[in-house]
C-alpha positions in Angstrom: 28.3 -5.7 -16.9 25.3 -5.0 -14.7 24.6 -2.8 -11.8 24.4 -4.7 -8.5 23.1 -3.2 -5.3 24.0 -5.1 -2.2 21.2 -4.4 0.3 19.8 -5.9 3.4 16.2 -7.0 3.9 16.8 -7.2 7.7 17.8 -3.9 9.3 16.6 -2.1 12.3 18.0 1.2 10.9 15.3 3.4 9.3 18.1 5.4 7.7 19.6 2.3 5.9 16.1 1.3 4.7 15.5 4.8 3.4 18.8 4.9 1.6 18.2 1.5 0.0 14.7 2.5 -1.2 16.1 5.8 -2.6 18.7 3.9 -4.6 16.2 1.5 -6.1 13.7 4.3 -6.8 16.2 6.4 -8.6 17.7 3.5 -10.7 14.1 2.4 -11.6 13.0 6.0 -12.5 16.0 6.4 -14.8 15.4 2.9 -16.3 18.8 1.7 -15.3 18.8 -2.1 -15.1 20.0 -3.4 -11.8 20.2 -6.4 -9.6 19.3 -6.4 -5.9 21.5 -8.7 -3.9 20.3 -9.4 -0.3 23.3 -9.8 2.1 20.9 -11.0 4.8 20.1 -14.2 3.0 23.7 -15.6 3.0 26.7 -14.7 5.1 28.9 -15.6 2.2 27.3 -12.9 0.1 27.9 -10.3 2.8 31.5 -11.4 3.1 31.9 -11.2 -0.7 30.5 -7.6 -0.7 32.9 -6.6 2.1 35.8 -8.2 0.3 34.9 -6.4 -3.0 34.6 -3.1 -1.0 37.8 -3.7 0.8 36.3 -3.0 4.2 35.5 -5.8 6.6 32.9 -3.7 8.3 31.1 -2.2 5.3 27.3 -2.0 5.6 24.7 -2.2 2.9 23.8 -0.5 0.6 26.9 -0.8 -1.6 26.8 -0.3 -5.4 28.8 -2.2 -8.0 29.0 -2.4 -11.8 29.7 -6.1 -12.1 32.6 -6.6 -9.7 33.8 -3.0 -10.0 33.0 -1.0 -6.9 31.1 2.2 -7.5 30.5 3.4 -3.9 28.1 3.5 -1.0 24.9 5.6 -0.5 26.8 8.8 0.3 28.8 8.5 -2.9 25.6 7.7 -4.8 23.9 10.7 -3.3 26.8 13.0 -4.3 26.7 11.6 -7.9 23.0 12.5 -8.1 23.6 16.0 -6.7 26.5 16.6 -9.2 24.4 15.1 -12.1 27.2 12.5 -12.6 25.2 9.3 -12.0 26.3 7.5 -15.2 29.9 8.3 -14.5 29.5 7.0 -10.9 27.9 3.8 -12.1 30.6 3.5 -14.9 28.0 3.1 -17.6 
């Protein structure tokens, strides 16, 4: 399975943009292969992300290993702080 990060290329929130960039930067720096999936390009993709998360109001960024939900930015951040990124990503 591969790591998928559902993100949005269209957001007025500086915080969300910062979170997304931090996720991509950390995954790249640790050489963890990942796929960026833009929910702003197709409403079906956003709906799929929300279905997989189990929350009809979930916002990007959301992180998955294949179709297995890993968590949102806050969970990612906690995994980094606890040095448990691989466990969080299920790799």
